[in-house]
Each structure stands twice: as structure tokens, then as C-alpha cells.
C-alpha positions as CSV (number, residue, x, y, z in Angstrom):
1,X,96.5,67.4,-1.1
2,X,93.3,67.8,0.6
3,X,90.6,69.8,-0.8
4,X,88.5,71.6,1.6
5,X,88.1,71.1,5.4
6,X,86.0,67.9,6.8
7,X,82.8,68.7,8.5
8,X,83.0,66.5,11.3
9,X,85.7,69.1,12.9
10,X,82.2,71.5,13.3
11,X,80.1,68.5,15.1
12,X,79.9,69.5,18.6
13,X,78.6,66.4,20.5
14,X,78.5,62.6,19.8
15,X,75.5,60.1,20.7
16,X,76.4,58.2,23.2
17,X,75.4,54.3,24.0
18,X,72.8,53.5,26.4
19,X,73.8,51.7,29.7
20,X,72.4,48.4,28.5
21,X,73.1,46.6,25.2
22,X,70.9,43.5,24.3
23,X,72.4,42.0,21.8
24,X,71.0,38.8,19.7
25,X,73.3,36.0,17.7
26,X,71.8,34.8,14.8
27,X,72.9,32.2,12.4
28,X,70.6,30.9,9.8
29,X,72.3,29.3,6.8
30,X,69.6,28.5,4.4
31,X,65.8,29.0,4.8
32,X,64.5,25.4,4.2
33,X,64.7,22.1,6.5
34,X,65.3,22.7,10.3
35,X,66.0,26.8,9.4
36,X,62.8,26.8,7.3
37,X,60.9,29.2,9.8
38,X,63.8,30.5,11.6
39,X,63.9,33.6,9.6
40,X,60.5,34.4,11.4
41,X,61.7,33.1,14.7
42,X,64.4,35.8,14.5
43,X,62.2,38.6,13.9
44,X,59.5,37.4,16.8
45,X,62.7,37.5,19.0
46,X,63.5,40.9,18.2
47,X,60.3,42.5,18.2
48,X,59.4,41.2,21.5
49,X,63.1,42.0,23.1
50,X,61.6,45.7,22.1
51,X,58.3,45.3,23.2
52,X,57.6,46.9,27.0
53,X,61.5,45.6,28.4
54,X,61.0,47.9,31.0
55,X,64.4,49.8,30.6
56,X,66.3,51.1,27.5
57,X,68.5,49.7,25.6
58,X,70.7,49.6,22.4
59,X,70.1,46.5,20.2
60,X,72.9,44.5,18.9
61,X,72.6,41.7,16.5
62,X,75.4,39.5,15.6
63,X,74.7,37.6,12.5
64,X,77.1,34.9,12.6
65,X,77.5,33.9,8.4
66,X,74.0,33.5,7.7
67,X,72.6,33.3,4.1
68,X,72.0,36.6,2.0
69,X,68.2,36.5,2.8
70,X,68.5,36.9,6.4
71,X,71.5,39.3,6.0
72,X,69.7,41.5,3.8
73,X,66.7,41.8,6.1
74,X,69.0,42.9,9.0
75,X,70.4,45.2,7.2
76,X,67.1,47.1,6.3
77,X,66.2,47.0,10.3
78,X,69.2,48.4,10.7
79,X,68.7,51.4,8.3
80,X,64.9,51.8,9.6
81,X,66.3,52.1,12.8
82,X,65.0,49.3,14.7
83,X,69.0,48.2,15.3
84,X,71.6,50.0,16.8
85,X,74.9,47.8,15.8
86,X,74.7,45.3,13.3
87,X,77.9,43.1,12.3
88,X,77.9,40.9,9.7
89,X,80.3,38.0,9.7
90,X,81.2,36.5,6.0
91,X,81.6,32.7,8.0
92,X,80.3,31.0,11.1
93,X,82.6,31.5,13.8
94,X,81.1,29.2,16.1
95,X,79.3,30.9,19.7
96,X,82.6,31.0,21.3
97,X,84.1,33.2,18.4
98,X,81.2,35.4,18.2
99,X,80.9,35.6,22.1
100,X,84.4,36.9,22.0
101,X,83.2,39.6,19.9
102,X,80.0,40.5,21.3
103,X,81.2,40.5,25.0
104,X,84.4,42.4,23.8
105,X,82.2,45.0,21.5
106,X,79.3,45.8,22.9
107,X,79.4,49.2,23.8
108,X,77.0,49.2,27.4
109,X,78.2,48.6,31.0
110,X,75.4,45.8,31.1
111,X,74.8,43.2,28.4
112,X,71.7,41.2,27.8
113,X,72.3,38.5,25.7
114,X,70.4,35.8,23.4
115,X,70.4,33.3,21.0
116,X,67.7,34.2,18.1
117,X,65.3,31.7,19.0
118,X,64.2,33.6,22.6
119,X,60.4,35.1,23.2
120,X,60.6,37.8,25.9
121,X,57.5,38.7,27.8
122,X,57.1,42.2,28.8
123,X,59.0,43.7,32.1
124,X,62.0,41.2,31.2
125,X,64.7,43.5,31.2
126,X,63.9,45.5,34.2
127,X,63.6,42.1,36.1
128,X,66.9,41.0,34.8
129,X,68.6,44.3,36.1
130,X,66.7,44.3,39.3
131,X,68.1,40.5,40.1
132,X,72.0,41.6,39.2
133,X,71.5,44.9,40.9
134,X,70.0,43.7,44.2
135,X,72.0,40.6,44.8
136,X,75.8,40.9,45.7
137,X,78.5,39.0,43.1
138,X,76.0,38.1,40.5
139,X,77.4,36.6,37.6
140,X,75.0,36.1,35.3
141,X,70.7,36.2,35.3
142,X,68.7,34.6,32.8
143,X,65.2,35.7,32.7
144,X,63.5,32.5,33.2
145,X,63.1,29.9,35.9
146,X,63.9,25.9,34.7
147,X,65.9,23.6,36.7
148,X,69.9,23.7,35.4
149,X,72.6,21.3,36.7
150,X,72.8,22.0,40.4
151,X,77.1,22.0,39.8
152,X,77.1,24.9,37.8
153,X,75.3,27.0,40.5
154,X,76.8,25.4,43.3
155,X,79.0,28.6,44.4
156,X,75.2,30.4,44.6
157,X,73.9,28.1,47.2
158,X,77.3,28.2,49.0
159,X,76.9,32.2,49.3
160,X,73.6,31.8,50.3
161,X,73.5,29.2,53.1
162,X,76.8,31.4,54.5
163,X,75.1,34.3,54.9
164,X,72.4,34.9,57.8
165,X,70.0,37.4,56.6
166,X,69.8,35.3,53.3
167,X,66.7,32.8,52.9
168,X,67.3,29.4,51.4
169,X,64.7,27.1,50.3
170,X,64.3,23.5,48.8
171,X,61.3,22.0,47.1
172,X,58.9,22.6,44.1
173,X,59.1,26.3,43.7
174,X,58.2,26.3,39.7
175,X,55.1,25.5,38.7
176,X,54.4,22.3,36.8
177,X,53.1,24.0,33.5
178,X,55.8,26.4,33.6
179,X,58.7,23.5,33.8
180,X,57.1,21.5,31.2
181,X,56.5,24.4,29.2
182,X,60.3,24.8,28.5
183,X,61.2,21.3,28.6
184,X,59.0,20.5,25.6
185,X,60.6,23.0,23.7
186,X,63.8,21.1,24.2
187,X,62.3,18.2,22.3
188,X,61.5,16.1,25.4
189,X,58.7,13.6,26.0
190,X,55.9,14.1,28.4
191,X,57.0,11.0,30.0
192,X,60.7,12.1,30.5
193,X,59.4,15.7,31.6
194,X,57.4,14.6,34.3
195,X,59.8,12.4,35.6
196,X,62.4,14.8,36.2
197,X,59.9,17.4,37.4
198,X,59.3,14.5,40.1
199,X,62.8,13.7,41.0
200,X,64.3,17.4,41.4
201,X,63.9,20.3,43.1
202,X,64.6,23.9,43.0
203,X,66.6,26.1,45.2
204,X,64.9,29.6,46.0
205,X,66.8,32.4,47.5
206,X,65.3,35.5,49.3
207,X,67.6,38.5,50.2
208,X,66.5,42.3,50.7
209,X,62.5,41.5,50.0
210,X,63.4,39.9,46.3
211,X,63.7,36.4,45.9
212,X,65.4,34.3,43.0
213,X,65.7,30.6,41.7
214,X,69.6,29.3,42.1
215,X,70.7,28.9,38.7
216,X,71.5,30.4,35.0
217,X,72.2,29.5,31.5
218,X,74.4,30.5,28.4
219,X,70.9,30.6,25.9
220,X,69.9,34.1,27.7
221,X,71.7,36.0,30.5
222,X,72.2,39.3,31.8
223,X,75.3,40.5,33.6
224,X,77.6,43.5,33.8
225,X,80.4,43.6,31.0
226,X,82.9,44.0,33.4
227,X,82.2,40.8,35.0
228,X,81.9,39.1,31.3
229,X,85.7,40.6,30.6
230,X,87.2,38.1,33.1
231,X,86.2,34.8,31.3
232,X,87.0,35.9,27.9
233,X,88.3,34.5,25.2
234,X,86.7,31.5,24.5
235,X,88.3,28.8,22.6
236,X,85.6,26.5,20.9
237,X,86.6,23.9,17.9
238,X,82.9,23.4,17.5
239,X,79.9,25.8,16.4
240,X,77.8,24.4,19.4
241,X,78.2,21.6,22.2
242,X,80.8,23.6,24.1
243,X,78.9,26.7,25.6
244,X,78.6,25.5,29.0
245,X,82.0,26.8,29.2
246,X,80.2,30.2,30.3
247,X,78.0,28.4,32.8
248,X,81.2,26.3,34.4
249,X,83.7,29.7,34.7
250,X,81.1,31.9,36.2
251,X,79.9,29.1,38.7
252,X,84.3,28.4,39.6
253,X,84.3,32.2,40.1
254,X,82.2,32.3,43.2
255,X,80.1,34.4,41.2
256,X,75.8,34.2,41.8
257,X,74.0,32.8,38.7
258,X,70.3,33.4,38.9
259,X,66.6,33.6,37.9
260,X,63.5,35.3,38.5
261,X,60.8,33.1,40.2
262,X,58.5,33.8,37.3
263,X,59.0,33.2,33.6
264,X,60.5,36.3,31.6
265,X,61.7,34.8,28.6
266,X,60.9,31.2,26.6
267,X,63.0,29.4,24.0
268,X,60.8,28.9,20.9
269,X,63.5,26.8,19.2
270,X,63.2,26.5,15.4
271,X,59.4,27.0,14.7
272,X,56.4,29.2,15.5
273,X,53.7,26.4,15.1
274,X,53.2,26.5,18.9
275,X,52.8,30.3,19.5
276,X,49.6,32.3,19.2
277,X,48.9,35.7,17.7
278,X,48.8,37.3,20.9
279,X,51.4,35.8,22.3
280,X,53.6,37.8,24.6
281,X,52.7,36.1,28.4
282,X,54.0,32.5,29.8
283,X,52.2,29.2,29.7
284,X,50.4,30.1,26.2
285,X,52.7,28.5,24.0
286,X,50.8,25.4,23.0
287,X,52.1,21.8,23.4
288,X,52.5,19.7,20.2
289,X,50.3,16.5,20.0
290,X,52.3,13.6,21.0
291,X,53.5,11.0,18.1
292,X,53.9,7.7,19.5
293,X,55.7,6.4,17.2
294,X,57.9,9.0,16.9
295,X,58.3,9.4,20.1
296,X,59.7,5.8,20.7
297,X,63.1,5.9,22.4
298,X,64.9,3.6,19.9
299,X,63.3,5.2,16.5
300,X,63.8,9.0,17.8
301,X,67.5,8.3,18.4
302,X,67.8,6.7,15.2
303,X,66.0,9.3,13.0
304,X,67.8,12.4,14.9
305,X,71.3,10.9,14.2
306,X,70.8,10.0,10.5
307,X,69.2,13.8,10.9
308,X,72.7,14.9,11.8
309,X,74.7,12.9,9.8
310,X,73.2,14.1,6.7
311,X,73.5,17.7,8.1
312,X,76.9,17.9,8.8
313,X,77.7,15.9,5.1
314,X,76.2,19.3,3.7
315,X,77.0,21.9,6.1
316,X,79.9,21.1,8.2
317,X,82.6,20.5,5.7
318,X,84.7,24.1,6.5
């Protein structure tokens, strides 16, 4: 038998979510080795997303089975009001499984997704939404220009070249330092980066007075939730390595994939060692001093393969 009346009956209104949900996916299984600094990276990621984004948003974090220390910190951030929506998974569902939940469940009309190692610069969200709302038929916007695989933005170029009021230019529009900065964060050597820069090009598109670079990527993107819904669900049998499904599906659907002409985000990877204390602007990541021995291709390939094998022995058995 019920005792008394539920107080919720007397509540006259409820909170409405913001139009934009910024969604961050975290996975930190332990705090040593490769992951030794990744909790600090996550903290910088979330703080930079909130700082001068340019538009209001709710923050959603989906934690994909991290260790107790990470999940405890996330709970404390949610209690302090820094995270509006927090989902803690008991196990690692992989990026595809996490995307199925995030992209279905985010309450905003617009979803701005990011991996947990993304550093944002002031104005990043407004710039992304401006591109999303100015260009027609946009599938996704990534907040940093870099050179992606042309086969994944062929629909963008085809649309631009078919429109009489759209200007299409090809050339070296991404400055060398901006290009180099990002590729260094991926572990590439100076020689590899210089060769790729000199043998590839950018496609710059101008529409209604706004310029964009053709391309986008799964590591960070802003899109309409209704657009992303048509690409769900994702079936990925590995935690990583199959995420280009999203890039391919957006392009195959004939939708535009765009990036701003200036960087508003950066990949930190798993360390803050190149980050200055006042790092909130592009071009300020200090590059690591090259090590000729460790950068020797055969040795580098052998050591990375050995590292990957050990990691799988210990942490890829589920």
C-alpha cells in the first residue's frame, strides 16, 4: 500500500537539454605504461571543450570500461556539475558499441563527438556549427584541417564541382606547421610528413562567403543527430581499427564532409609532454626531439609489433 503522495507530482516543470550535446568517449583500463598520462589528457580534453566553445552545450561522457580511478573521477565531475550526462560501462564495448549508445542517446539536436585525447581551441564549437548550418547536406564537420583520404570525401568534391555558385580550389592551403603538428601527434617521422605534404594537396571550397577544406574524420566530428541516425547501428568486432565505417557511410550517402581552414582542435594522443602551460592556441605543441635509432623504420616496426603483442596478451583476452 502506498504511503503519502509522490512529491514529483507537484513539480511544475523539468529541465530541457541544450540544443547541442558534446559527447566524449573515454577508455583508460589502467594508469601505467601507454595509459600513464591518459587521465590527465582526459582532464585537459574536457576542460578545453568547456572553455570558450562559443555556443552553449551539455556535456555527455561515455566511459567504456575504464579503471576505478578514472570512473571515480568522472563521477566526482558529474556531481560537481561539470558533466551533465555520464554513462559508465562495466566492460569495453569498442568504439562501435559506444557509438551506438552515444549517437542514439545524446539528447541534443546536434552532436559534437570527440575521442578523449582531443584538445580544443576557443571558438571550436561555433566554428563547427557555422559550417554545419551554412553548407547544405553536411554529414560531418571536423574542427581541424588535415589531409584525409580523398576517397572518403569524393561526394563533397562532386557536389562542389556541380554547383555554379561554389568555388573549388586545389593546392597547399593547410600551412606546413599546422600540417606537421598534427601528423607528428600520430607518431610519423619528419621525413614521412614532409614527403606526404609535398605529394598531396588540399581541396578548398568556398560557399556563401565561407571557406572549408574537404574532408572530416571519426576522431572528432559535429553532425545533426538525425543525420547520424541513418548510419546506425555499427557492427565492429574489434575495439579499434574499424572506425572508418562512419567516414565511408557518410560519403556513400552523398553527404558533405568538411573542416575549417584553421585548426580549432588537436590530437594529444596519450601524453601532455608537448603541451605548454598556456596551450589553448594552434601551433604551440612542442615537437619531440627525433631519435635516429628509434625512428629507424625496421627497428621501429619491430618494437611496435612487440609492444602490441604484449598488450594483447594482457588486455585483449575478453
